[in-house]
C-alpha positions in Angstrom: 0.0 -0.2 0.0 1.1 3.8 -0.6 2.5 5.9 2.0 -0.4 8.2 2.1 -3.2 5.4 2.5 -1.3 3.7 5.2 -0.9 7.1 7.0 -4.3 7.7 6.0 -5.0 4.3 8.3 -3.9 5.3 11.6 -5.9 8.8 11.6 -8.5 8.6 14.2 -12.4 9.4 13.8 -13.8 12.6 15.3 -13.4 13.1 18.7 -16.1 11.2 20.6 -19.0 12.6 22.0 -18.8 13.5 25.8 -20.6 11.4 28.2 -21.9 9.5 25.7 -24.0 5.8 26.2 -23.3 2.5 25.4 -24.3 3.2 21.6 -21.8 5.9 20.9 -19.1 4.1 19.5 -16.7 6.6 20.2 -14.1 3.8 20.5 -10.7 5.7 21.2 -10.0 6.5 17.6 -9.9 3.3 15.5 -7.9 3.7 12.3 -9.3 5.6 9.5 -9.7 2.7 7.4 -11.0 -0.8 8.0 -9.4 -4.2 7.6 -11.7 -6.6 5.8 -14.4 -4.4 6.3 -16.1 -1.6 5.9 -14.9 1.9 4.6 -15.5 4.5 7.5 -17.8 7.6 6.9 -15.8 9.6 9.3 -18.7 12.0 9.8 -18.7 12.8 6.1 -21.8 14.8 4.9 -24.7 12.7 4.1 -25.5 12.1 0.5 -28.3 14.0 -0.8 -31.8 12.1 -0.4 -32.8 12.2 -4.0 -35.3 10.2 -5.5 -34.6 7.4 -8.4 -35.1 3.9 -9.3 -38.2 1.8 -8.2 -39.6 3.0 -4.7 -41.3 0.0 -4.4 -44.4 1.4 -4.0 -45.9 3.2 -0.9 -48.7 0.9 0.7 -49.6 -2.5 1.5 -47.9 -5.4 2.8 -44.4 -5.9 2.5 -44.8 -9.6 1.9 -42.1 -12.0 1.2 -42.9 -12.9 -2.3 -43.4 -12.0 -5.9 -41.1 -13.5 -9.1 -40.3 -10.1 -10.4 -37.5 -7.7 -10.2 -37.3 -4.6 -8.4 -38.9 -2.7 -11.3 -42.0 -4.9 -10.9 -42.6 -3.7 -7.2 -45.7 -1.3 -7.8 -48.4 0.0 -5.7 -49.8 -2.2 -3.0 -46.7 -4.7 -2.8 -43.4 -3.2 -1.2 -41.2 -5.7 -1.8 -39.6 -7.0 -5.3 -39.0 -10.5 -4.7 -37.1 -13.7 -5.9 -35.3 -14.0 -9.0 -34.2 -10.6 -9.1 -30.6 -9.8 -7.8 -29.4 -7.3 -5.3 -28.0 -5.0 -8.0 -31.3 -4.8 -10.1 -33.0 -2.3 -7.5 -32.8 1.4 -7.9 -33.1 2.7 -4.3 -31.9 6.2 -3.7 -29.1 7.1 -1.0 -30.4 8.0 2.1 -29.8 11.2 3.7 -28.8 10.3 7.1 -25.4 10.6 8.7 -22.7 7.9 8.7 -21.9 5.2 10.9 -20.1 2.7 8.7 -18.9 -0.8 10.9 -14.8 -0.9 11.1 -13.9 -4.5 11.7 -13.0 -4.7 14.9 -14.6 -3.4 18.1 -18.0 -4.9 17.1 -18.5 -5.8 20.6 -16.4 -3.6 22.8 -17.9 -0.2 22.4 -16.3 2.8 23.9 -19.0 4.5 25.9 -17.2 6.5 28.5 -16.8 10.4 29.0 -14.3 12.1 26.5 -11.3 13.4 28.3 -10.0 16.8 28.4 -10.5 19.6 26.5 -11.0 17.7 23.0 -13.8 18.7 20.7 -16.9 16.5 20.9 -17.6 15.3 17.5 -19.9 12.4 16.2 -17.8 9.3 16.6 -20.9 6.8 15.2 -18.6 4.5 13.4 -18.3 0.9 14.7 -14.5 0.9 15.3 -11.7 -1.3 14.4 -11.1 -4.2 16.9 -13.4 -6.0 18.8 -10.4 -6.5 21.2 -10.0 -3.1 22.1 -10.4 -1.9 25.8 -13.8 0.2 26.0 -13.7 3.8 27.0 -15.6 3.7 30.1 -13.1 0.9 31.4 -9.8 -1.0 30.6 -9.4 -4.6 30.4 -9.6 -5.0 34.2 -13.1 -4.1 33.9 -13.9 -6.7 31.2 -15.2 -9.4 33.2 -18.7 -9.7 32.6 -20.0 -10.3 35.9 -20.4 -13.6 38.1 -22.3 -16.4 36.2 -25.6 -17.7 37.8 -26.8 -21.3 38.4 -30.0 -22.3 36.5 -32.0 -21.2 39.7 -30.6 -17.9 39.8 -27.9 -18.2 42.8 -24.5 -16.9 42.1 -21.9 -19.3 40.8 -19.0 -19.3 43.2 -16.5 -20.4 40.5 -14.9 -17.7 38.1 -16.7 -16.8 34.9 -15.5 -17.8 31.6 -14.6 -14.4 31.0 -12.2 -14.2 33.8 -10.9 -17.3 33.0 -10.2 -16.3 29.2 -8.5 -13.0 30.9 -6.2 -15.3 33.1 -5.1 -17.4 29.8 -4.5 -14.0 27.8 -2.3 -12.8 30.9 -0.3 -16.5 31.0 0.4 -15.9 27.1 1.6 -12.3 28.1 4.0 -13.9 31.2 5.5 -16.3 28.8 6.2 -13.4 26.5 7.9 -11.3 29.0 9.9 -14.5 30.2 11.0 -14.6 26.7 12.1 -11.1 26.4 13.8 -11.3 29.4 15.5 -14.4 28.4 16.9 -12.7 25.1 18.1 -9.6 27.1 20.0 -11.4 29.8 23.5 -12.8 29.4 23.8 -15.8 27.2 26.2 -18.5 28.4 27.5 -20.8 25.9 25.7 -23.5 24.8 22.5 -22.5 26.8 20.4 -21.3 23.8 21.2 -24.9 21.7 18.2 -27.2 21.3 17.1 -30.9 20.5 20.5 -32.7 18.7 23.0 -29.6 19.2 22.0 -29.4 22.9 22.2 -33.2 23.2 25.7 -33.2 21.5 27.2 -30.2 23.7 25.9 -32.3 26.7 28.1 -35.4 25.8 30.9 -33.4 24.7 31.3 -31.6 28.3 30.5 -35.0 29.8 33.6 -37.0 28.3 35.6 -33.6 28.8 34.9 -33.9 32.4 35.4 -37.5 32.8 32.0 -38.4 34.0 31.1 -40.8 30.9 33.3 -42.5 28.5 33.3 -41.7 24.9 31.3 -44.8 23.7 28.3 -44.1 26.2 28.3 -40.6 25.9 27.8 -40.6 22.2 25.6 -43.6 21.9 22.5 -43.2 19.9 19.2 -43.2 22.2 16.2 -44.8 20.9 13.3 -42.8 19.3 10.6 -42.1 22.0 7.1 -42.5 21.5 5.0 -39.4 21.9 3.4 -39.3 25.5 0.5 -41.3 25.2 -0.4 -42.4 28.6 -2.3 -46.0 28.7 -4.8 -46.5 30.2 -5.1 -42.4 30.0 -5.7 -40.8 33.5 -8.3 -38.2 33.6 -7.1 -35.1 32.2 -6.3 -32.4 34.6 -8.3 -29.2 34.7 -6.4 -25.9 35.4 -8.5 -24.3 38.1 -8.9 -20.7 36.9 -8.3 -18.0 39.3 -10.8 -16.6 41.4 -10.4 -13.4 40.3 -8.4 -11.7 37.0 -5.1 -11.1 38.6 -4.0 -7.8 37.8 -7.9 -6.4 37.5 -7.7 -5.3 41.1 -8.9 -1.7 41.6 -6.1 0.7 42.3 -5.5 1.7 45.7 -8.2 4.4 46.9 -5.1 7.3 47.7 -3.8 6.3 44.1 -7.1 7.2 42.5 -7.4 10.3 44.6 -4.0 11.7 43.8 -4.7 10.9 40.1 -7.9 12.6 40.3 -6.3 15.8 42.0 -3.8 15.8 38.7 -6.5 15.6 36.4 -8.5 18.4 38.0 -5.4 20.4 37.6 -5.3 20.0 34.1 -8.9 20.2 33.3 -9.7 16.6 32.3 -12.7 14.9 33.9 -12.6 13.0 37.4 -14.4 10.1 35.6 -10.7 9.1 34.0 -9.1 8.8 37.8 -9.8 5.0 38.4 -8.9 4.1 34.6 -5.7 5.9 34.7 -4.5 4.7 38.1 -5.1 1.3 36.8 -3.2 1.7 33.6 -0.4 3.2 34.8 -0.2 2.0 38.1 1.7 2.9 41.5 2.6 6.4 41.1 0.3 7.3 38.3 0.2 11.0 39.8 3.7 11.7 39.4 3.9 10.1 35.7 1.3 12.0 34.8 2.9 15.3 36.0 6.0 14.3 34.5 4.7 13.3 31.2 1.0 14.4 30.5 0.5 12.7 27.4 0.9 9.6 29.3 -2.9 10.0 29.6 -3.5 8.6 26.1 -2.5 5.1 27.6 -6.3 5.4 29.1 -8.9 4.0 26.5 -10.8 6.6 24.6 -8.8 9.5 25.1 -7.7 11.3 22.2 -4.5 13.2 21.0 -6.3 16.7 21.2 -7.5 15.9 24.7 -4.0 15.0 25.7 -2.7 18.1 24.0 -4.9 20.3 26.4 -4.2 18.5 29.5 -0.8 18.9 29.1 -1.0 22.8 28.2 -3.0 22.9 31.4 -0.5 21.2 33.5 3.1 22.7 31.4 2.1 25.7 30.5 4.4 27.7 27.9 7.0 24.8 28.3 4.4 22.5 26.2 4.8 22.3 22.7 4.1 19.9 19.5 7.5 19.1 19.5 8.0 17.7 22.8 9.7 14.6 22.8 7.4 13.3 25.2 4.4 14.1 22.7 5.9 12.4 20.1 6.8 9.1 21.7 3.2 9.0 23.2 1.8 9.6 19.9 3.9 7.0 18.1 2.5 4.2 20.5 -0.8 5.8 20.3 -1.0 5.4 16.4 0.2 2.0 16.6 -2.6 1.0 18.9 -5.1 2.5 16.3 -3.7 0.7 13.6 -4.2 -2.7 15.7 -7.9 -1.7 16.1 -7.9 -2.1 12.3 -6.1 -5.5 12.3 -2.5 -4.4 11.7 0.0 -6.3 13.9 2.7 -3.4 12.6 3.0 -0.6 10.6 5.9 0.4 8.0 8.0 3.2 9.2 7.3 5.3 6.5 3.7 5.3 7.0 3.9 5.8 10.9 6.5 8.7 10.2 3.7 10.3 7.8 0.7 10.0 10.6 3.1 11.7 12.8 3.8 14.4 10.7 -0.2 15.1 10.1 -0.2 15.3 14.1 2.6 18.1 14.1 5.4 16.4 15.3 8.3 18.0 13.6 10.6 15.3 14.0 8.7 12.1 13.4 11.9 9.9 12.9 13.2 11.2 16.1 10.1 10.4 18.0 9.7 6.8 16.7 13.4 6.5 17.8 12.4 7.8 21.2 9.5 5.3 21.7 12.2 2.5 20.3 14.7 3.5 23.0 11.9 3.5 25.8 11.4 -0.2 24.6 7.6 0.5 23.6 8.1 -0.5 20.1 10.1 -3.3 18.2 11.6 -2.8 14.7 11.8 -5.3 12.0 13.2 -5.6 8.7 11.6 -8.0 6.5 12.7 -9.0 2.7 10.0 -7.3 0.3 10.2 -10.7 -2.0 7.6 -12.1 0.3 5.0 -9.8 0.0 2.3 -9.9 -3.0 3.2 -8.1 -6.1 6.8 -7.7 -4.7 9.7 -7.4 -7.5 12.0 -10.2 -7.3 15.1 -9.0 -5.5 18.4 -8.1 -7.3 20.9 -10.6 -7.7 24.2 -9.3 -6.1 26.8 -8.3 -8.5 28.9 -10.7 -10.1 32.3 -11.8 -8.0 30.8 -10.5 -4.7 29.6 -13.5 -2.8 30.2 -11.7 0.4 27.3 -12.0 2.8 27.1 -8.1 2.7 26.8 -8.1 -0.7 23.8 -10.6 -0.9 22.2 -8.5 2.2 22.7 -5.4 -0.1 20.7 -6.9 -3.0 17.7 -8.1 -1.1 15.3 -5.2 -0.7 13.7 -4.8 3.0 10.7 -3.2 4.2 11.4 -1.5 7.7 8.2 -2.2 10.1 7.3 -0.8 13.4 5.2 -2.8 16.0 4.0 -3.0 19.6 5.8 -5.3 21.5 2.5 -7.2 22.9 1.6 -8.3 19.1 5.3 -8.8 17.8 6.2 -11.3 20.4 2.3 -12.8 20.1 3.3 -13.3 16.4 6.7 -14.5 16.9 5.4 -17.1 19.2 2.5 -18.1 17.2 5.3 -18.7 14.1 7.4 -20.7 16.6 4.3 -22.9 17.7 3.3 -23.6 14.1 6.8 -24.7 13.3 6.6 -26.7 16.1 3.6 -28.5 15.6 4.9 -28.9 11.6 7.6 -30.6 12.8 6.8 -32.6 15.7 4.2 -35.4 13.9 4.8 -38.6 15.7 6.2 -41.4 13.8 4.3 -43.9 11.9 2.9 -46.9 13.6 4.8 -47.0 17.1 5.2 -50.4 18.3 2.9 -50.2 20.9 0.3 -49.2 18.6 -0.3 -45.9 20.5 0.0 -44.0 17.0 -2.4 -45.1 13.6 0.0 -46.4 11.0 -0.6 -45.1 7.5 -2.8 -48.1 6.4 -5.2 -47.0 9.3 -5.4 -43.3 8.2 -6.1 -45.0 4.7 -8.6 -47.4 5.7 -10.7 -44.4 7.2 -10.0 -42.0 4.2 -11.5 -44.8 2.0 -14.8 -45.0 3.9 -14.9 -41.2 3.3 -15.6 -39.8 -0.3 -14.6 -36.6 -2.2 -12.8 -33.6 -0.3 -13.4 -35.6 3.2 -11.1 -38.3 1.9 -8.8 -35.6 0.8 -8.7 -34.0 4.2 -8.3 -37.3 6.3 -5.2 -38.4 4.3 -3.7 -34.9 4.4 -4.1 -35.0 8.0 -2.5 -38.6 8.1 0.9 -37.4 7.2 1.4 -33.7 7.9 1.0 -31.8 11.7 -0.6 -28.9 10.0 -3.4 -28.8 7.6 -5.5 -26.1 6.3 -9.2 -26.6 4.9 -11.3 -24.0 3.2 -14.7 -24.0 2.3 -18.4 -22.6 3.1 -21.0 -23.9 5.1 -21.8 -27.1 3.5 -18.1 -27.7 3.7 -18.2 -28.1 7.7 -19.3 -31.8 6.9 -16.0 -32.4 6.0 -13.6 -31.4 9.3 -17.0 -33.4 11.2 -16.0 -36.5 8.9 -12.0 -36.2 10.1 -13.3 -36.0 13.7 -15.1 -39.0 13.2 -12.6 -40.8 11.8 -9.9 -39.9 14.2 -11.9 -40.6 17.0 -12.2 -44.1 15.4 -8.6 -44.3 15.5 -8.2 -43.9 19.1 -7.0 -40.7 19.0 -8.1 -37.8 21.4 -10.0 -35.4 19.4 -11.4 -31.8 20.1 -13.1 -29.5 17.4 -13.5 -25.7 18.4 -15.7 -23.0 16.9 -16.1 -19.2 16.9 -19.6 -19.4 18.4 -21.9 -21.1 20.4 -24.1 -21.6 17.6 -21.3 -22.8 15.5 -20.6 -25.3 18.2 -24.3 -26.6 18.5 -24.1 -26.8 14.4 -21.1 -29.1 14.5 -22.0 -31.2 17.6 -25.3 -31.6 15.2 -23.0 -33.1 12.6 -21.2 -35.4 14.7 -24.2 -36.3 16.2 -23.4 -35.6 19.9 -22.5 -33.6 22.7 -22.1 -29.6 22.7 -21.6 -29.3 26.5 -18.0 -29.2 26.1 -17.3 -30.8 29.7 -14.5 -33.1 30.4 -15.3 -36.7 30.5 -15.9 -38.1 34.0 -13.4 -40.2 36.1 -12.9 -43.4 34.6 -14.0 -42.6 31.3 -12.1 -43.4 27.9 -10.5 -40.2 27.1 -10.7 -40.8 23.5 -13.5 -43.2 22.8 -17.1 -42.4 22.4 -20.4 -44.4 23.5 -21.4 -44.7 19.7 -19.3 -45.7 16.9 -17.2 -42.7 15.4 -17.8 -44.0 11.8 -21.7 -44.5 12.2 -21.8 -40.7 13.3 -20.2 -39.8 10.1 -22.1 -41.8 7.8 -24.9 -39.3 8.0 -23.1 -36.3 9.1 -24.5 -34.3 6.1 -28.1 -34.9 7.1 -28.1 -34.0 10.8 -29.3 -30.8 12.0 -28.6 -29.7 15.7 -28.9 -32.1 18.1 -32.9 -33.2 18.7 -34.3 -31.8 15.5 -34.3 -31.8 11.8 -31.1 -30.5 9.7 -30.5 -26.8 9.0 -33.1 -24.8 7.0 -36.1 -26.9 8.1 -35.5 -27.2 11.7 -37.1 -24.8 14.5 -35.0 -22.9 16.9 -35.8 -25.6 19.2 -34.0 -27.9 17.0 -31.1 -25.3 16.7 -30.5 -24.9 20.4 -32.1 -28.2 22.0 -34.8 -26.4 24.2 -38.6 -25.1 23.9 -39.4 -21.6 22.4 -41.6 -18.7 23.3 -44.1 -17.2 21.5 -41.7 -15.2 19.5 -39.6 -18.5 18.6 -36.9 -17.5 21.0 -35.3 -20.4 23.1 -36.3 -20.1 26.8 -34.1 -19.6 29.7 -34.6 -23.2 30.8 -33.3 -24.9 27.7 -29.9 -26.5 27.8 -28.0 -26.3 24.9 -27.1 -29.1 23.1 -30.6 -31.0 23.8 -30.6 -34.4 25.2 -28.0 -35.3 28.1 -24.9 -37.0 26.8 -23.9 -40.5 27.8 -21.5 -40.8 30.6 -18.5 -41.9 28.3 -19.2 -39.6 25.4 -16.3 -37.3 24.7 -16.7 -33.5 24.8 -15.8 -33.0 21.0 -17.7 -29.7 20.1 -16.4 -26.3 22.2 -16.0 -23.0 21.3 -12.6 -21.8 21.1 -13.2 -19.2 24.2 -14.5 -22.3 26.1 -11.6 -24.0 25.5 -8.7 -21.8 26.5 -10.3 -20.6 29.4 -10.5 -24.3 30.9 -14.7 -24.2 30.8 -15.0 -26.6 28.0 -12.8 -29.3 26.1 -10.6 -32.6 27.2 -8.8 -30.6 30.2 -4.8 -30.4 30.3 -2.3 -32.9 30.7 0.4 -33.1 33.8 2.5 -30.6 31.5 -0.5 -28.1 31.3 -1.0 -28.9 27.5 -4.4 -29.6 26.0 -5.1 -33.5 26.2 -5.4 -34.0 22.3 -3.6 -35.6 19.7 -5.9 -33.6 16.9 -7.4 -30.1 17.3 -9.8 -29.0 14.5 -10.5 -25.2 14.4 -13.6 -24.1 12.4 -14.1 -20.4 11.7 -10.4 -19.9 11.5 -10.7 -16.2 9.8 -12.2 -15.4 13.0 -8.5 -16.3 15.0 -6.7 -13.0 15.9 -2.8 -13.3 16.5 -3.2 -13.5 20.2 -5.8 -16.1 20.3 -4.2 -18.1 17.7 -1.0 -18.1 19.5 -2.6 -19.4 22.6 -4.3 -22.3 20.8 -0.7 -23.4 19.6 1.3 -22.8 22.3 -1.3 -25.0 24.2 -0.8 -28.0 22.0 1.5 -30.9 23.0 4.3 -32.2 20.9 3.2 -34.5 18.5 -0.2 -33.1 18.5 -1.8 -32.4 14.8 -3.7 -29.3 14.0 -6.4 -28.6 11.4 -7.5 -24.9 10.5 -10.9 -24.9 8.5 -13.0 -21.8 7.4 -14.0 -19.8 4.6 -11.7 -17.3 3.1 -14.2 -15.0 1.7 -15.6 -14.1 5.1 -14.5 -10.8 7.4 -11.5 -11.6 9.0 -10.6 -11.5 12.7 -11.8 -8.7 15.1 -8.2 -8.6 16.6 -4.8 -8.0 15.3 -3.6 -9.9 12.5 -4.8 -12.3 9.7 -3.8 -15.4 10.8 -5.5 -17.9 8.6 -4.9 -15.6 5.3 -1.3 -15.6 6.0 -1.0 -19.2 6.5 -3.0 -19.5 3.2 -0.3 -17.4 1.5 2.6 -18.6 3.3 1.7 -22.3 1.9 3.9 -23.6 4.3 1.4 -26.8 5.1 -1.2 -28.9 2.8 -4.4 -26.9 2.0 -7.5 -28.9 1.0 -10.0 -27.0 -0.7 -13.5 -28.1 -0.2 -15.6 -29.2 -3.8 -18.9 -29.1 -1.7 -20.8 -26.3 -2.8 -23.3 -24.1 -0.4 -26.8 -25.3 -1.7 -29.7 -23.5 -2.9 -30.3 -19.9 -4.0 -28.5 -18.4 -1.2 -25.6 -20.6 -1.6 -25.6 -19.7 -5.3 -26.1 -16.0 -4.5 -23.1 -16.1 -2.0 -20.6 -18.0 -3.8 -21.1 -15.5 -6.8 -20.1 -13.0 -4.4 -16.9 -14.8 -3.4 -15.7 -14.5 -6.8 -16.7 -10.7 -7.2 -19.9 -11.3 -9.1 -23.7 -10.2 -8.0 -25.5 -12.5 -10.0 -29.2 -12.7 -10.5 -30.3 -16.0 -8.7 -33.7 -17.9 -9.3 -35.7 -18.2 -5.9 -39.1 -20.0 -6.4 -39.2 -20.4 -2.8 -39.1 -16.7 -2.1 -35.3 -17.5 -0.6 -33.8 -14.3 -1.8 -36.1 -11.2 -1.9 -34.8 -7.6 -2.6 -36.8 -4.6 -1.0 -35.8 -1.5 -2.6 -36.1 1.6 -0.4 -36.0 5.5 -0.9 -34.1 6.5 2.4 -33.2 5.6 5.9 -37.1 6.2 7.4 -38.2 3.8 4.5 -35.5 1.2 5.1 -36.5 0.9 9.1 -40.2 0.9 8.4 -39.8 -2.2 5.7 -37.3 -3.8 7.9 -39.8 -3.9 11.0 -42.3 -4.7 8.7 -40.2 -8.0 7.3 -39.3 -9.3 10.7 -42.6 -8.6 12.5 -44.7 -9.6 9.8 -43.9 -10.6 6.2 -41.0 -13.1 6.8 -43.5 -15.0 9.7 -46.0 -15.1 7.6 -45.0 -15.8 4.0 -41.8 -17.9 4.8 -42.7 -19.2 8.3 -40.1 -18.1 10.2 -40.8 -16.3 13.2 -39.3 -13.3 14.3 -37.3 -14.3 17.4 -35.2 -16.4 14.4 -34.7 -13.6 11.7 -31.9 -11.5 12.5 -31.3 -8.1 11.1 -27.9 -7.2 9.8 -26.3 -3.3 9.0 -23.1 -1.7 8.3 -22.7 0.1 11.3 -24.1 1.2 14.7 -24.7 4.9 13.9 -26.7 6.7 11.2 -30.2 7.0 10.8 -30.9 3.2 10.2 -27.9 1.8 12.1 -28.3 -0.9 14.6 -29.2 1.8 17.1 -31.9 3.2 15.2 -33.1 -0.3 14.1 -32.9 -1.8 17.5 -35.3 1.2 18.8 -37.8 0.4 16.0 -37.6 -3.4 16.5 -38.0 -3.0 20.3 -41.2 -0.9 20.1 -42.7 -3.3 17.6 -41.4 -6.7 19.3 -41.2 -6.1 22.7 -42.3 -2.7 23.9 -41.3 -1.5 27.7 -40.2 1.3 29.7 -36.5 -0.1 29.5 -36.7 -0.1 33.2 -33.6 -2.0 33.8 -31.1 0.3 32.6 -32.9 0.6 28.8 -33.8 -3.1 29.0 -36.8 -4.9 30.0 -37.5 -8.9 30.1 -37.5 -10.5 26.7 -35.1 -8.1 24.7 -32.7 -9.5 22.3 -29.1 -8.4 23.5 -25.4 -8.5 22.5 -23.1 -9.0 25.7 -19.4 -8.5 25.6 -18.0 -10.0 28.5 -14.8 -9.3 27.4 -13.5 -7.1 24.8 -13.3 -9.1 21.6 -16.1 -11.4 21.9 -19.9 -11.0 21.9 -22.6 -13.6 23.0 -26.2 -13.1 22.1 -28.8 -13.7 24.6 -32.0 -12.3 26.0 -32.8 -10.6 29.1 -34.4 -12.1 31.7 -34.7 -10.1 34.5 -32.7 -7.6 36.9 -32.3 -7.5 40.6 -29.6 -5.8 43.1 -27.0 -8.0 41.8 -27.4 -6.7 38.2 -29.2 -7.4 34.8 -30.1 -11.1 34.6 -29.1 -12.4 30.8 -29.7 -16.0 29.0 -26.9 -15.9 26.6 -26.4 -19.1 24.3 -27.7 -21.5 27.0 -25.9 -19.7 30.0 -27.2 -17.6 32.6 -25.4 -14.7 33.2 -25.7 -11.6 35.6 -23.9 -8.4 34.4 -23.2 -6.0 37.3 -25.0 -2.9 37.5 -22.1 -0.4 36.6 -21.1 -2.9 33.4 -24.4 -2.8 31.9 -24.1 0.2 30.1 -20.8 -0.5 28.6 -21.0 -4.4 28.2 -24.6 -5.0 27.0 -26.7 -3.4 23.9 -29.9 -4.7 22.3 -29.6 -6.9 19.6 -32.3 -7.6 16.9 -30.2 -5.7 14.9 -26.2 -6.5 14.8 -23.2 -5.6 12.3 -21.7 -8.5 10.1 -18.8 -8.6 12.7 -20.9 -9.5 15.2 -22.9 -12.1 13.2 -19.8 -13.9 12.2 -19.7 -17.4 12.9 -23.3 -17.8 13.2 -26.5 -18.4 11.0 -30.1 -17.7 11.6 -32.9 -19.4 9.6 -33.6 -15.7 8.1 -31.6 -12.7 7.8 -32.6 -9.2 6.9 -29.7 -7.2 5.6 -30.1 -3.4 5.4 -28.3 -1.0 3.1 -29.0 2.5 3.9 -27.8 5.0 1.4 -25.2 6.3 3.6 -23.4 3.0 3.8 -22.6 2.8 -0.1 -18.7 3.6 1.1 -18.8 1.1 3.8 -19.5 -2.0 1.7 -16.6 -4.5 0.4 -16.8 -8.0 -0.7 -16.0 -9.7 2.3 -18.7 -7.6 4.6 -21.5 -8.3 1.6 -20.3 -11.8 1.6 -20.5 -12.5 5.2 -24.0 -10.5 5.9 -25.7 -12.5 3.0 -24.3 -16.0 3.9 -25.8 -15.8 7.7 -29.2 -16.8 6.2 -30.2 -20.7 6.2 -33.5 -20.5 4.9 -34.4 -16.8 3.7 -32.5 -13.7 2.7 -34.3 -10.1 2.3 -32.1 -7.3 1.3 -33.3 -3.8 2.0 -31.4 -2.1 -0.9 -31.0 1.5 -0.2 -27.4 1.7 -2.3 -28.4 1.0 -5.6 -25.3 0.1 -8.0 -23.1 0.8 -4.9 -24.0 -2.8 -4.1 -22.6 -4.5 -7.1 -19.6 -2.0 -7.4 -18.6 -2.9 -3.6 -18.8 -7.0 -4.6 -16.7 -6.4 -7.9 -14.3 -3.6 -6.8 -13.5 -3.7 -3.2 -11.7 -7.2 -2.3 -10.7 -7.5 1.5 -8.3 -4.9 2.7 -4.8 -5.8 3.6 -3.5 -5.8 6.8 0.1 -5.2 7.8 1.5 -8.3 9.5 4.7 -10.8 9.6 3.3 -13.8 10.2 3.6 -15.1 6.7 7.5 -13.5 6.7 8.2 -15.5 9.9 6.8 -18.7 8.6 9.3 -18.4 5.1 12.0 -21.2 5.3 15.3 -19.4 6.2 17.5 -19.8 3.6 20.7 -22.2 4.5 23.8 -20.4 5.5 26.6 -20.5 3.1 29.5 -23.1 4.3 
């Protein structure tokens, strides 16, 4: 990318509205251009609300029916249906303000008061990383309140959010240990590993006279991989009772910080967060360097500048070294919100120049010297479209000449993400190289013949996947929704071979769908004492036989199942699952293995097979579905948790939106070609599958939809879009398609704007569950999205409220959100963004495209939104030809990462 465009990516949106509520989306200035998602509106002037195209009629019932194109929708019928593609409509641009979704912080919204004397703008865009701390609280506040038992009592154990935070801290501690080890003195031989370390030890033993030469250098017999037989019950790591490091700062520290903030004109509400982020002596740090306030989530540069001017007086200026260093870190944090793990040095210095830093190169060097940043030089011949390296001049074979001939790019990154990326690369190399040898004598490892026999019982891409896994430690699998049957077949085959298998998905909905294909358990609990750790009560091959025909446990497959079939429990009049329904339906047998889990549940220890005595996951094969949703830190934690000799399969659809957090793990692995890749040949069926498949290759095609599977609803403006959306969800889709409102999901590009999630949720609540909002704006029965930790959203329903907080039922689990957390962690969810919807599917989806969202649309966004529908898709079309243009011309936005370079085989040194 050009330096100018890269610099623009780290420009923040307008200043957040002071004292905004949970829907203000005033995240701490996410990067200006989204990654893999929508372009930002950035407060641009709204498009003129002109007429044009077919308006779809003015009256009548918006029933999901008809067979004509958009032009056929005349008076008396609001909807053009079926055979028309989305690009045939002529809806005009809406005259409402922006609110584009930027891929990341779809689930952790910044909601607190703005700091200092900055301008209060209209930050309506969905910001760029779900993993970003919210403006009302740092990560220490992100635990989502204690879980409760089904009877409403508080659960004495730690919540999944707390356990997940603990796992993240454990990873960071390991990274810190590695850093310390690298900085420490190097004793000769201490960094050697494997055979080299063994040889050095043998040489020293001979030199010291401890061993004779013959015995010291005798070859050792190969040791079989760790496979206890019989396997004991896996050990579960107890999660900490409360997140370490999440403790509230001492009252005297908070008071001292509040006094400093008052001197600088900053709101006292920032005191607790500033004290928690800056630690002991925070008041002194702020006095010495007022720009340290930028480390508090939600504070913007102009606000920190005003605070610094108030404290420092005439000594404060744009060229202050402290300002340049703090802005450098802040800009990289904004880049991380947009998905980058690093930035090119030229892009970073250009962005600093735009911020008024007179010597941006010196500012970067100061931040590096202070240990906040790391610098890397990566070869450019790895990058897409890079020109080949210029060969070294003849006769100059020296290493210096070769290095000079190779073009490089200089990258600068935050230590946190740089070390996570390196840790991930190291872990993947270990997985690739530590595959157990074929057929150990004790029979603990399946032979090649065993694997081939298993593959012969499958067919097509499933057989290819089994054969690839047989001979490799790391395998990538790509395909759409129907292709998920292939990893399910692999899981069944591996279990039949006696391997310990676990399959993890991004969401609880994906977990249930996977378990339905496996025909078994979704509760994720470890097997009970005395149970076999890798054998189920039913023949896995028998389960695999009909995996393509299974729906969720207890009901028919996919599109024809009810919500009770999808969740395993009863539904209310609205079609929503009641709080008493346990996920997974029927109670699994005592000896059934917990195969299907969520990634978050697996890492937190709440789900999955548990860990062995060494702290590694007790698995021989880990299959991760929805792999594009893995950010670099989550992927690093997963890979580091695998024991030596375990296999890893990453499966997903590369056309969907990327991860909310920094990194593009799945895309980088596909580009690196460091392991086998199995491309599914199983297409998604039906008109929706045909439509989505065309979008994936950049074509918005017209599809035949005789069963009203795809319906286009042209609209004139934002008000019309809201009216049609409510009519579709509440009346047309239930009556014409047979899908109740509780099973229909509305998806729109952003939270802000006249037809964003806030406006749509307000209208849908008024129609579907009217009430006074007496529990912090919520009423029992409201559909909600709850973010227990930054970066993860659980969809659920309000059950009630009491002195402990707001009671929710989220994906089968009762949850209590403390009162002080409700405003920042819970929002209504009749309408969500595509990033929040990723990894989930509903019987019906209504995708709303208001006119102001035209610039926010990209091919991955449209692909993700449209593919969330199982049986029926309605497109409320107000962007006219911008939709086919986005599909054809706006592919996934590149993210600056280093994983592909780190995975590249290193050239052997000249001897």
